[in-house]
PDB file of N, CA, C, O and CB in Angstrom:
ATOM      1  N   MET A   1     -26.568  -8.055 105.118  1.00  0.00           N
ATOM      2  CA  MET A   1     -28.216  -8.838 105.619  1.00  0.00           C
ATOM      3  C   MET A   1     -28.498  -8.040 107.065  1.00  0.00           C
ATOM      4  O   MET A   1     -27.604  -8.312 107.867  1.00  0.00           O
ATOM      5  CB  MET A   1     -28.107 -11.021 106.017  1.00  0.00           C
ATOM      6  N   LYS A   2     -29.543  -7.092 107.631  1.00  0.00           N
ATOM      7  CA  LYS A   2     -29.811  -6.846 108.497  1.00  0.00           C
ATOM      8  C   LYS A   2     -29.587  -8.008 109.284  1.00  0.00           C
ATOM      9  O   LYS A   2     -29.475  -8.996 108.559  1.00  0.00           O
ATOM     10  CB  LYS A   2     -30.783  -6.313 108.414  1.00  0.00           C
ATOM     11  N   SER A   3     -29.469  -8.287 110.616  1.00  0.00           N
ATOM     12  CA  SER A   3     -30.211  -9.287 111.670  1.00  0.00           C
ATOM     13  C   SER A   3     -31.292  -8.738 112.221  1.00  0.00           C
ATOM     14  O   SER A   3     -31.274  -9.094 113.399  1.00  0.00           O
ATOM     15  CB  SER A   3     -29.389  -9.726 112.837  1.00  0.00           C
ATOM     16  N   ASP A   4     -32.094  -8.160 112.050  1.00  0.00           N
ATOM     17  CA  ASP A   4     -33.774  -8.821 112.804  1.00  0.00           C
ATOM     18  C   ASP A   4     -34.628  -8.521 112.125  1.00  0.00           C
ATOM     19  O   ASP A   4     -34.001  -7.837 111.316  1.00  0.00           O
ATOM     20  CB  ASP A   4     -34.397  -8.318 114.222  1.00  0.00           C
ATOM     21  N   PHE A   5     -35.250  -8.506 111.924  1.00  0.00           N
ATOM     22  CA  PHE A   5     -37.086  -8.428 111.081  1.00  0.00           C
ATOM     23  C   PHE A   5     -36.748  -7.334 109.669  1.00  0.00           C
ATOM     24  O   PHE A   5     -36.535  -7.464 108.464  1.00  0.00           O
ATOM     25  CB  PHE A   5     -38.785  -7.298 112.550  1.00  0.00           C
ATOM     26  N   VAL A   6     -36.813  -6.662 110.277  1.00  0.00           N
ATOM     27  CA  VAL A   6     -36.586  -6.087 109.185  1.00  0.00           C
ATOM     28  C   VAL A   6     -35.979  -6.478 107.150  1.00  0.00           C
ATOM     29  O   VAL A   6     -36.345  -6.725 106.001  1.00  0.00           O
ATOM     30  CB  VAL A   6     -35.853  -5.433 109.921  1.00  0.00           C
ATOM     31  N   GLY A   7     -34.946  -6.267 107.994  1.00  0.00           N
ATOM     32  CA  GLY A   7     -34.081  -7.106 106.514  1.00  0.00           C
ATOM     33  C   GLY A   7     -34.565  -8.828 105.825  1.00  0.00           C
ATOM     34  O   GLY A   7     -34.714  -9.194 104.660  1.00  0.00           O
ATOM     35  N   ARG A   8     -34.687  -9.497 106.995  1.00  0.00           N
ATOM     36  CA  ARG A   8     -35.151 -10.673 106.453  1.00  0.00           C
ATOM     37  C   ARG A   8     -36.869 -10.288 105.358  1.00  0.00           C
ATOM     38  O   ARG A   8     -37.324 -10.769 104.321  1.00  0.00           O
ATOM     39  CB  ARG A   8     -35.357 -11.795 108.019  1.00  0.00           C
ATOM     40  N   PHE A   9     -37.231  -9.436 106.111  1.00  0.00           N
ATOM     41  CA  PHE A   9     -38.598  -9.105 105.153  1.00  0.00           C
ATOM     42  C   PHE A   9     -38.425  -7.963 104.210  1.00  0.00           C
ATOM     43  O   PHE A   9     -39.323  -7.379 103.604  1.00  0.00           O
ATOM     44  CB  PHE A   9     -39.922  -8.688 106.061  1.00  0.00           C
ATOM     45  N   VAL A  10     -37.181  -7.736 104.174  1.00  0.00           N
ATOM     46  CA  VAL A  10     -37.267  -6.310 103.177  1.00  0.00           C
ATOM     47  C   VAL A  10     -38.232  -6.824 101.512  1.00  0.00           C
ATOM     48  O   VAL A  10     -39.216  -6.389 100.914  1.00  0.00           O
ATOM     49  CB  VAL A  10     -35.113  -5.701 102.683  1.00  0.00           C
ATOM     50  N   ASP A  11     -37.283  -7.915 101.321  1.00  0.00           N
ATOM     51  CA  ASP A  11     -38.573  -8.130  99.585  1.00  0.00           C
ATOM     52  C   ASP A  11     -39.736  -8.008  99.505  1.00  0.00           C
ATOM     53  O   ASP A  11     -40.401  -7.471  98.619  1.00  0.00           O
ATOM     54  CB  ASP A  11     -38.812  -9.434  98.881  1.00  0.00           C
ATOM     55  N   ALA A  12     -40.200  -8.753 100.903  1.00  0.00           N
ATOM     56  CA  ALA A  12     -42.024  -9.046 101.456  1.00  0.00           C
ATOM     57  C   ALA A  12     -42.232  -7.687 101.296  1.00  0.00           C
ATOM     58  O   ALA A  12     -43.075  -7.300 100.487  1.00  0.00           O
ATOM     59  CB  ALA A  12     -42.536  -9.709 103.335  1.00  0.00           C
ATOM     60  N   TYR A  13     -41.597  -6.930 101.940  1.00  0.00           N
ATOM     61  CA  TYR A  13     -42.251  -5.411 102.335  1.00  0.00           C
ATOM     62  C   TYR A  13     -43.000  -4.423 100.434  1.00  0.00           C
ATOM     63  O   TYR A  13     -44.146  -4.251 100.018  1.00  0.00           O
ATOM     64  CB  TYR A  13     -40.309  -4.185 103.300  1.00  0.00           C
ATOM     65  N   ARG A  14     -41.641  -4.056  99.865  1.00  0.00           N
ATOM     66  CA  ARG A  14     -41.372  -3.655  98.654  1.00  0.00           C
ATOM     67  C   ARG A  14     -42.037  -4.495  98.253  1.00  0.00           C
ATOM     68  O   ARG A  14     -43.113  -3.921  98.084  1.00  0.00           O
ATOM     69  CB  ARG A  14     -40.172  -3.505  98.159  1.00  0.00           C
ATOM     70  N   ILE A  15     -42.232  -6.063  97.810  1.00  0.00           N
ATOM     71  CA  ILE A  15     -43.314  -6.262  97.006  1.00  0.00           C
ATOM     72  C   ILE A  15     -44.813  -6.118  96.980  1.00  0.00           C
ATOM     73  O   ILE A  15     -45.719  -6.205  96.151  1.00  0.00           O
ATOM     74  CB  ILE A  15     -43.189  -7.138  96.829  1.00  0.00           C
ATOM     75  N   GLU A  16     -44.582  -5.716  98.963  1.00  0.00           N
ATOM     76  CA  GLU A  16     -46.428  -5.469  99.371  1.00  0.00           C
ATOM     77  C   GLU A  16     -46.738  -3.982  99.280  1.00  0.00           C
ATOM     78  O   GLU A  16     -47.880  -3.523  99.267  1.00  0.00           O
ATOM     79  CB  GLU A  16     -46.943  -5.962 101.206  1.00  0.00           C
ATOM     80  N   LEU A  17     -45.672  -3.311  99.220  1.00  0.00           N
ATOM     81  CA  LEU A  17     -46.276  -1.951  99.080  1.00  0.00           C
ATOM     82  C   LEU A  17     -46.234  -0.937  97.499  1.00  0.00           C
ATOM     83  O   LEU A  17     -46.878   0.097  97.325  1.00  0.00           O
ATOM     84  CB  LEU A  17     -45.473  -1.167 100.245  1.00  0.00           C
ATOM     85  N   ALA A  18     -44.948  -1.831  96.127  1.00  0.00           N
ATOM     86  CA  ALA A  18     -45.557  -1.620  95.411  1.00  0.00           C
ATOM     87  C   ALA A  18     -47.265  -2.271  94.350  1.00  0.00           C
ATOM     88  O   ALA A  18     -47.888  -1.852  93.375  1.00  0.00           O
ATOM     89  CB  ALA A  18     -44.577  -1.484  95.137  1.00  0.00           C
ATOM     90  N   SER A  19     -47.376  -3.399  95.254  1.00  0.00           N
ATOM     91  CA  SER A  19     -48.907  -3.617  94.910  1.00  0.00           C
ATOM     92  C   SER A  19     -49.424  -2.941  95.653  1.00  0.00           C
ATOM     93  O   SER A  19     -49.773  -1.963  94.991  1.00  0.00           O
ATOM     94  CB  SER A  19     -49.539  -4.872  94.981  1.00  0.00           C
ATOM     95  N   TRP A  20     -49.792  -2.777  96.885  1.00  0.00           N
ATOM     96  CA  TRP A  20     -50.084  -1.545  97.384  1.00  0.00           C
ATOM     97  C   TRP A  20     -50.540   0.149  95.853  1.00  0.00           C
ATOM     98  O   TRP A  20     -51.302   0.334  94.904  1.00  0.00           O
ATOM     99  CB  TRP A  20     -48.411  -1.368  98.457  1.00  0.00           C
ATOM    100  N   VAL A  21     -49.887   0.592  96.299  1.00  0.00           N
ATOM    101  CA  VAL A  21     -49.530   1.728  94.628  1.00  0.00           C
ATOM    102  C   VAL A  21     -49.582   1.577  93.691  1.00  0.00           C
ATOM    103  O   VAL A  21     -49.253   2.584  93.065  1.00  0.00           O
ATOM    104  CB  VAL A  21     -48.533   2.209  94.183  1.00  0.00           C
ATOM    105  N   GLU A  22     -49.957   0.443  92.855  1.00  0.00           N
ATOM    106  CA  GLU A  22     -50.747   0.126  91.790  1.00  0.00           C
ATOM    107  C   GLU A  22     -51.584  -0.113  91.840  1.00  0.00           C
ATOM    108  O   GLU A  22     -52.272  -0.009  90.825  1.00  0.00           O
ATOM    109  CB  GLU A  22     -50.586  -0.467  91.202  1.00  0.00           C
ATOM    110  N   SER A  23     -52.222  -0.671  93.197  1.00  0.00           N
ATOM    111  CA  SER A  23     -54.177  -0.694  93.203  1.00  0.00           C
ATOM    112  C   SER A  23     -54.630   0.183  93.361  1.00  0.00           C
ATOM    113  O   SER A  23     -55.823   0.309  93.085  1.00  0.00           O
ATOM    114  CB  SER A  23     -55.038  -1.361  94.125  1.00  0.00           C
ATOM    115  N   MET A  24     -53.837   1.287  93.922  1.00  0.00           N
ATOM    116  CA  MET A  24     -54.269   2.714  93.715  1.00  0.00           C
ATOM    117  C   MET A  24     -54.342   3.876  92.506  1.00  0.00           C
ATOM    118  O   MET A  24     -55.139   4.810  92.422  1.00  0.00           O
ATOM    119  CB  MET A  24     -53.609   3.192  94.483  1.00  0.00           C
ATOM    120  N   ARG A  25     -53.360   3.549  91.690  1.00  0.00           N
ATOM    121  CA  ARG A  25     -53.709   3.609  90.362  1.00  0.00           C
ATOM    122  C   ARG A  25     -54.854   3.572  89.643  1.00  0.00           C
ATOM    123  O   ARG A  25     -55.395   4.373  88.881  1.00  0.00           O
ATOM    124  CB  ARG A  25     -53.234   2.924  89.949  1.00  0.00           C
ATOM    125  N   THR A  26     -55.185   2.230  90.125  1.00  0.00           N
ATOM    126  CA  THR A  26     -56.016   1.469  89.158  1.00  0.00           C
ATOM    127  C   THR A  26     -57.659   1.271  89.457  1.00  0.00           C
ATOM    128  O   THR A  26     -58.688   0.826  88.949  1.00  0.00           O
ATOM    129  CB  THR A  26     -55.356   0.073  89.079  1.00  0.00           C
ATOM    130  N   GLY A  27     -57.069   2.021  90.823  1.00  0.00           N
ATOM    131  CA  GLY A  27     -58.524   1.999  91.079  1.00  0.00           C
ATOM    132  C   GLY A  27     -58.857   0.861  91.892  1.00  0.00           C
ATOM    133  O   GLY A  27     -59.954   0.868  92.449  1.00  0.00           O
ATOM    134  N   GLN A  28     -58.057  -0.146  92.053  1.00  0.00           N
ATOM    135  CA  GLN A  28     -58.754  -1.372  92.655  1.00  0.00           C
ATOM    136  C   GLN A  28     -57.514  -1.774  93.990  1.00  0.00           C
ATOM    137  O   GLN A  28     -56.339  -2.139  93.970  1.00  0.00           O
ATOM    138  CB  GLN A  28     -59.008  -2.830  91.227  1.00  0.00           C
ATOM    139  N   PRO A  29     -58.565  -1.460  95.126  1.00  0.00           N
ATOM    140  CA  PRO A  29     -57.966  -1.791  96.385  1.00  0.00           C
ATOM    141  C   PRO A  29     -57.704  -3.051  96.596  1.00  0.00           C
ATOM    142  O   PRO A  29     -58.564  -3.873  96.280  1.00  0.00           O
ATOM    143  CB  PRO A  29     -58.652  -1.416  97.375  1.00  0.00           C
ATOM    144  N   ILE A  30     -56.185  -3.588  97.303  1.00  0.00           N
ATOM    145  CA  ILE A  30     -55.988  -4.758  97.313  1.00  0.00           C
ATOM    146  C   ILE A  30     -56.020  -4.655  99.163  1.00  0.00           C
ATOM    147  O   ILE A  30     -55.942  -3.538  99.674  1.00  0.00           O
ATOM    148  CB  ILE A  30     -54.596  -5.266  96.329  1.00  0.00           C
ATOM    149  N   GLY A  31     -56.126  -5.767  99.949  1.00  0.00           N
ATOM    150  CA  GLY A  31     -55.680  -6.676 100.569  1.00  0.00           C
ATOM    151  C   GLY A  31     -57.303  -6.042 102.426  1.00  0.00           C
ATOM    152  O   GLY A  31     -58.412  -5.532 102.580  1.00  0.00           O
ATOM    153  N   ALA A  32     -56.537  -6.437 102.950  1.00  0.00           N
ATOM    154  CA  ALA A  32     -57.366  -5.851 104.023  1.00  0.00           C
ATOM    155  C   ALA A  32     -58.258  -4.840 104.361  1.00  0.00           C
ATOM    156  O   ALA A  32     -58.201  -4.437 103.199  1.00  0.00           O
ATOM    157  CB  ALA A  32     -56.838  -5.671 104.633  1.00  0.00           C
ATOM    158  N   SER A  33     -59.011  -4.077 104.869  1.00  0.00           N
ATOM    159  CA  SER A  33     -59.575  -3.473 104.526  1.00  0.00           C
ATOM    160  C   SER A  33     -59.845  -2.906 106.382  1.00  0.00           C
ATOM    161  O   SER A  33     -59.370  -3.518 107.339  1.00  0.00           O
ATOM    162  CB  SER A  33     -60.517  -4.101 103.419  1.00  0.00           C
ATOM    163  N   ALA A  34     -60.500  -1.935 106.466  1.00  0.00           N
ATOM    164  CA  ALA A  34     -60.926  -0.800 107.845  1.00  0.00           C
ATOM    165  C   ALA A  34     -61.907  -2.036 108.187  1.00  0.00           C
ATOM    166  O   ALA A  34     -61.479  -2.473 109.255  1.00  0.00           O
ATOM    167  CB  ALA A  34     -61.858   1.216 107.488  1.00  0.00           C
ATOM    168  N   TRP A  35     -63.020  -2.806 107.785  1.00  0.00           N
ATOM    169  CA  TRP A  35     -63.592  -3.759 108.200  1.00  0.00           C
ATOM    170  C   TRP A  35     -62.580  -4.972 108.780  1.00  0.00           C
ATOM    171  O   TRP A  35     -62.424  -5.040 109.999  1.00  0.00           O
ATOM    172  CB  TRP A  35     -64.434  -4.083 107.155  1.00  0.00           C
ATOM    173  N   ASP A  36     -61.816  -6.038 107.801  1.00  0.00           N
ATOM    174  CA  ASP A  36     -60.969  -6.177 107.857  1.00  0.00           C
ATOM    175  C   ASP A  36     -60.128  -6.263 109.896  1.00  0.00           C
ATOM    176  O   ASP A  36     -60.121  -7.062 110.833  1.00  0.00           O
ATOM    177  CB  ASP A  36     -60.779  -5.229 106.760  1.00  0.00           C
ATOM    178  N   GLY A  37     -59.635  -5.029 109.610  1.00  0.00           N
ATOM    179  CA  GLY A  37     -58.805  -4.460 111.304  1.00  0.00           C
ATOM    180  C   GLY A  37     -60.335  -4.838 112.372  1.00  0.00           C
ATOM    181  O   GLY A  37     -60.483  -5.840 113.071  1.00  0.00           O
ATOM    182  N   HIS A  38     -61.336  -3.661 112.193  1.00  0.00           N
ATOM    183  CA  HIS A  38     -62.359  -3.717 113.204  1.00  0.00           C
ATOM    184  C   HIS A  38     -62.643  -5.361 113.499  1.00  0.00           C
ATOM    185  O   HIS A  38     -62.656  -5.572 114.712  1.00  0.00           O
ATOM    186  CB  HIS A  38     -63.745  -2.869 112.647  1.00  0.00           C
ATOM    187  N   ARG A  39     -62.866  -6.536 112.714  1.00  0.00           N
ATOM    188  CA  ARG A  39     -62.571  -7.476 113.070  1.00  0.00           C
ATOM    189  C   ARG A  39     -61.877  -8.049 113.245  1.00  0.00           C
ATOM    190  O   ARG A  39     -62.210  -9.231 113.332  1.00  0.00           O
ATOM    191  CB  ARG A  39     -62.802  -7.814 112.896  1.00  0.00           C
ATOM    192  N   ALA A  40     -60.721  -7.796 113.395  1.00  0.00           N
ATOM    193  CA  ALA A  40     -59.331  -8.362 114.392  1.00  0.00           C
ATOM    194  C   ALA A  40     -59.169  -8.270 115.229  1.00  0.00           C
ATOM    195  O   ALA A  40     -58.776  -9.040 116.106  1.00  0.00           O
ATOM    196  CB  ALA A  40     -58.299  -8.150 114.378  1.00  0.00           C
ATOM    197  N   ASN A  41     -59.615  -6.583 115.177  1.00  0.00           N
ATOM    198  CA  ASN A  41     -60.092  -6.196 116.593  1.00  0.00           C
ATOM    199  C   ASN A  41     -60.580  -6.993 118.245  1.00  0.00           C
ATOM    200  O   ASN A  41     -60.101  -7.347 119.322  1.00  0.00           O
ATOM    201  CB  ASN A  41     -61.130  -5.602 116.173  1.00  0.00           C
ATOM    202  N   VAL A  42     -62.076  -6.927 117.348  1.00  0.00           N
ATOM    203  CA  VAL A  42     -63.088  -7.828 118.038  1.00  0.00           C
ATOM    204  C   VAL A  42     -62.205  -9.052 118.852  1.00  0.00           C
ATOM    205  O   VAL A  42     -61.745  -9.243 119.977  1.00  0.00           O
ATOM    206  CB  VAL A  42     -64.205  -8.513 116.805  1.00  0.00           C
ATOM    207  N   ALA A  43     -62.272  -9.687 117.656  1.00  0.00           N
ATOM    208  CA  ALA A  43     -61.255 -11.165 117.563  1.00  0.00           C
ATOM    209  C   ALA A  43     -60.039 -11.345 119.138  1.00  0.00           C
ATOM    210  O   ALA A  43     -59.861 -12.071 120.116  1.00  0.00           O
ATOM    211  CB  ALA A  43     -59.968 -10.909 115.720  1.00  0.00           C
ATOM    212  N   ALA A  44     -59.373  -9.888 118.340  1.00  0.00           N
ATOM    213  CA  ALA A  44     -58.446 -10.207 119.718  1.00  0.00           C
ATOM    214  C   ALA A  44     -58.718  -9.911 121.132  1.00  0.00           C
ATOM    215  O   ALA A  44     -58.200 -10.397 122.138  1.00  0.00           O
ATOM    216  CB  ALA A  44     -57.273  -9.565 119.627  1.00  0.00           C
ATOM    217  N   PHE A  45     -59.974  -8.685 120.964  1.00  0.00           N
ATOM    218  CA  PHE A  45     -59.829  -8.529 122.729  1.00  0.00           C
ATOM    219  C   PHE A  45     -60.599  -9.905 123.040  1.00  0.00           C
ATOM    220  O   PHE A  45     -60.300 -10.595 124.014  1.00  0.00           O
ATOM    221  CB  PHE A  45     -60.774  -6.880 123.611  1.00  0.00           C
ATOM    222  N   ALA A  46     -61.577 -10.236 122.164  1.00  0.00           N
ATOM    223  CA  ALA A  46     -62.437 -11.670 123.212  1.00  0.00           C
ATOM    224  C   ALA A  46     -61.068 -12.278 123.524  1.00  0.00           C
ATOM    225  O   ALA A  46     -60.719 -12.251 124.704  1.00  0.00           O
ATOM    226  CB  ALA A  46     -63.778 -13.147 122.190  1.00  0.00           C
ATOM    227  N   ALA A  47     -60.113 -12.911 122.474  1.00  0.00           N
ATOM    228  CA  ALA A  47     -59.054 -13.586 123.334  1.00  0.00           C
ATOM    229  C   ALA A  47     -58.300 -13.146 124.567  1.00  0.00           C
ATOM    230  O   ALA A  47     -57.915 -14.011 125.354  1.00  0.00           O
ATOM    231  CB  ALA A  47     -58.155 -13.826 122.588  1.00  0.00           C
ATOM    232  N   VAL A  48     -58.073 -11.940 124.783  1.00  0.00           N
ATOM    233  CA  VAL A  48     -57.914 -11.223 125.749  1.00  0.00           C
ATOM    234  C   VAL A  48     -58.980 -11.558 126.981  1.00  0.00           C
ATOM    235  O   VAL A  48     -58.483 -12.239 127.877  1.00  0.00           O
ATOM    236  CB  VAL A  48     -57.950  -9.919 125.217  1.00  0.00           C
ATOM    237  N   ASP A  49     -59.687 -11.366 127.071  1.00  0.00           N
ATOM    238  CA  ASP A  49     -60.837 -11.330 127.168  1.00  0.00           C
ATOM    239  C   ASP A  49     -61.027 -13.441 128.474  1.00  0.00           C
ATOM    240  O   ASP A  49     -61.237 -13.724 129.654  1.00  0.00           O
ATOM    241  CB  ASP A  49     -61.535 -11.032 125.099  1.00  0.00           C
ATOM    242  N   SER A  50     -60.768 -14.216 127.159  1.00  0.00           N
ATOM    243  CA  SER A  50     -60.411 -16.092 127.530  1.00  0.00           C
ATOM    244  C   SER A  50     -59.394 -15.736 127.815  1.00  0.00           C
ATOM    245  O   SER A  50     -59.364 -14.829 128.646  1.00  0.00           O
ATOM    246  CB  SER A  50     -60.371 -17.511 126.402  1.00  0.00           C
ATOM    247  N   LEU A  51     -58.462 -16.109 127.433  1.00  0.00           N
ATOM    248  CA  LEU A  51     -57.341 -15.400 128.349  1.00  0.00           C
ATOM    249  C   LEU A  51     -57.110 -15.190 130.318  1.00  0.00           C
ATOM    250  O   LEU A  51     -56.778 -15.782 131.345  1.00  0.00           O
ATOM    251  CB  LEU A  51     -57.531 -13.949 127.763  1.00  0.00           C
ATOM    252  N   HIS A  52     -57.436 -14.293 129.936  1.00  0.00           N
ATOM    253  CA  HIS A  52     -58.187 -13.918 131.510  1.00  0.00           C
ATOM    254  C   HIS A  52     -59.482 -14.331 132.171  1.00  0.00           C
ATOM    255  O   HIS A  52     -60.296 -13.519 132.612  1.00  0.00           O
ATOM    256  CB  HIS A  52     -58.436 -12.583 131.583  1.00  0.00           C
ATOM    257  N   GLY A  53     -59.592 -15.361 132.204  1.00  0.00           N
ATOM    258  CA  GLY A  53     -60.866 -15.813 132.590  1.00  0.00           C
ATOM    259  C   GLY A  53     -62.227 -16.366 131.977  1.00  0.00           C
ATOM    260  O   GLY A  53     -63.136 -17.156 132.231  1.00  0.00           O
ATOM    261  N   ALA A  54     -61.835 -15.532 131.087  1.00  0.00           N
ATOM    262  CA  ALA A  54     -63.423 -15.316 130.391  1.00  0.00           C
ATOM    263  C   ALA A  54     -63.586 -17.003 130.447  1.00  0.00           C
ATOM    264  O   ALA A  54     -64.203 -17.634 131.306  1.00  0.00           O
ATOM    265  CB  ALA A  54     -63.561 -14.399 128.383  1.00  0.00           C
ATOM    266  N   GLY A  55     -62.963 -17.464 129.458  1.00  0.00           N
ATOM    267  CA  GLY A  55     -63.102 -19.312 129.533  1.00  0.00           C
ATOM    268  C   GLY A  55     -63.187 -18.726 128.024  1.00  0.00           C
ATOM    269  O   GLY A  55     -62.502 -17.867 127.469  1.00  0.00           O
ATOM    270  N   ARG A  56     -64.540 -19.690 127.454  1.00  0.00           N
ATOM    271  CA  ARG A  56     -65.164 -19.606 125.735  1.00  0.00           C
ATOM    272  C   ARG A  56     -64.905 -18.591 125.625  1.00  0.00           C
ATOM    273  O   ARG A  56     -64.161 -18.238 126.540  1.00  0.00           O
ATOM    274  CB  ARG A  56     -66.670 -19.807 125.200  1.00  0.00           C
ATOM    275  N   VAL A  57     -65.241 -17.430 124.578  1.00  0.00           N
ATOM    276  CA  VAL A  57     -66.085 -16.007 124.283  1.00  0.00           C
ATOM    277  C   VAL A  57     -66.061 -16.622 122.761  1.00  0.00           C
ATOM    278  O   VAL A  57     -65.306 -17.192 121.973  1.00  0.00           O
ATOM    279  CB  VAL A  57     -65.209 -14.115 124.657  1.00  0.00           C
ATOM    280  N   LEU A  58     -67.585 -16.050 122.900  1.00  0.00           N
ATOM    281  CA  LEU A  58     -68.515 -16.058 121.254  1.00  0.00           C
ATOM    282  C   LEU A  58     -67.705 -14.581 120.803  1.00  0.00           C
ATOM    283  O   LEU A  58     -67.701 -13.465 121.321  1.00  0.00           O
ATOM    284  CB  LEU A  58     -70.900 -15.840 121.359  1.00  0.00           C
ATOM    285  N   VAL A  59     -67.034 -15.146 119.586  1.00  0.00           N
ATOM    286  CA  VAL A  59     -67.112 -13.063 118.767  1.00  0.00           C
ATOM    287  C   VAL A  59     -68.630 -13.644 117.599  1.00  0.00           C
ATOM    288  O   VAL A  59     -68.835 -14.606 116.858  1.00  0.00           O
ATOM    289  CB  VAL A  59     -64.641 -12.237 117.065  1.00  0.00           C
ATOM    290  N   ARG A  60     -69.308 -12.549 117.973  1.00  0.00           N
ATOM    291  CA  ARG A  60     -70.116 -12.953 116.637  1.00  0.00           C
ATOM    292  C   ARG A  60     -70.292 -11.555 115.335  1.00  0.00           C
ATOM    293  O   ARG A  60     -69.918 -10.393 115.179  1.00  0.00           O
ATOM    294  CB  ARG A  60     -71.876 -13.463 117.280  1.00  0.00           C
ATOM    295  N   GLU A  61     -71.232 -12.763 114.514  1.00  0.00           N
ATOM    296  CA  GLU A  61     -70.946 -11.541 113.592  1.00  0.00           C
ATOM    297  C   GLU A  61     -71.993 -10.794 113.242  1.00  0.00           C
ATOM    298  O   GLU A  61     -73.186 -11.038 113.425  1.00  0.00           O
ATOM    299  CB  GLU A  61     -70.371 -11.872 112.388  1.00  0.00           C
ATOM    300  N   GLU A  62     -71.327  -9.561 112.558  1.00  0.00           N
ATOM    301  CA  GLU A  62     -72.303  -8.281 113.470  1.00  0.00           C
ATOM    302  C   GLU A  62     -72.430  -7.842 111.358  1.00  0.00           C
ATOM    303  O   GLU A  62     -71.501  -8.020 110.569  1.00  0.00           O
ATOM    304  CB  GLU A  62     -70.981  -6.522 115.285  1.00  0.00           C
ATOM    305  N   PRO A  63     -73.382  -7.463 111.110  1.00  0.00           N
ATOM    306  CA  PRO A  63     -73.736  -6.283 109.744  1.00  0.00           C
ATOM    307  C   PRO A  63     -72.202  -5.965 109.753  1.00  0.00           C
ATOM    308  O   PRO A  63     -71.388  -6.062 110.672  1.00  0.00           O
ATOM    309  CB  PRO A  63     -75.026  -4.564 110.085  1.00  0.00           C
ATOM    310  N   ARG A  64     -72.014  -5.450 108.120  1.00  0.00           N
ATOM    311  CA  ARG A  64     -70.895  -4.554 107.628  1.00  0.00           C
ATOM    312  C   ARG A  64     -72.247  -3.499 107.475  1.00  0.00           C
ATOM    313  O   ARG A  64     -73.398  -3.687 107.082  1.00  0.00           O
ATOM    314  CB  ARG A  64     -69.751  -5.102 106.038  1.00  0.00           C
ATOM    315  N   PRO A  65     -71.381  -2.081 108.080  1.00  0.00           N
ATOM    316  CA  PRO A  65     -71.914  -1.403 107.775  1.00  0.00           C
ATOM    317  C   PRO A  65     -72.067  -0.176 106.399  1.00  0.00           C
ATOM    318  O   PRO A  65     -70.961   0.353 106.286  1.00  0.00           O
ATOM    319  CB  PRO A  65     -71.809  -1.282 108.668  1.00  0.00           C
ATOM    320  N   SER A  66     -72.665   0.180 105.773  1.00  0.00           N
ATOM    321  CA  SER A  66     -72.367   0.717 104.801  1.00  0.00           C
ATOM    322  C   SER A  66     -70.935   1.435 104.819  1.00  0.00           C
ATOM    323  O   SER A  66     -70.159   1.295 103.874  1.00  0.00           O
ATOM    324  CB  SER A  66     -73.385   1.449 104.564  1.00  0.00           C
ATOM    325  N   LEU A  67     -70.597   2.274 106.033  1.00  0.00           N
ATOM    326  CA  LEU A  67     -69.280   2.950 106.106  1.00  0.00           C
ATOM    327  C   LEU A  67     -68.318   2.353 105.174  1.00  0.00           C
ATOM    328  O   LEU A  67     -67.737   2.944 104.264  1.00  0.00           O
ATOM    329  CB  LEU A  67     -68.710   2.900 107.489  1.00  0.00           C
ATOM    330  N   TYR A  68     -68.220   1.217 105.471  1.00  0.00           N
ATOM    331  CA  TYR A  68     -67.388   0.219 105.383  1.00  0.00           C
ATOM    332  C   TYR A  68     -67.569  -0.143 103.794  1.00  0.00           C
ATOM    333  O   TYR A  68     -66.595  -0.749 103.348  1.00  0.00           O
ATOM    334  CB  TYR A  68     -67.723  -0.931 106.474  1.00  0.00           C
ATOM    335  N   GLY A  69     -68.181   0.002 103.244  1.00  0.00           N
ATOM    336  CA  GLY A  69     -68.213  -0.566 101.752  1.00  0.00           C
ATOM    337  C   GLY A  69     -68.683  -2.254 101.305  1.00  0.00           C
ATOM    338  O   GLY A  69     -68.678  -2.604 100.125  1.00  0.00           O
TER     339      GLY A  69
END
């Protein structure tokens, strides 16, 4: 077994990838969406601003554009 994190999580990665492949076969996507990624970035930038002295930073809700389905 590898001593790095890849070796510890190899089964989890394999299961996750197999689930994604199956979701593409069935046309039912699973997991995080592009919108989820966008919102995670917004939150991360707010966290960095807070860390650099902005104090509490509000992460505002924003309507999901139709682009994201």
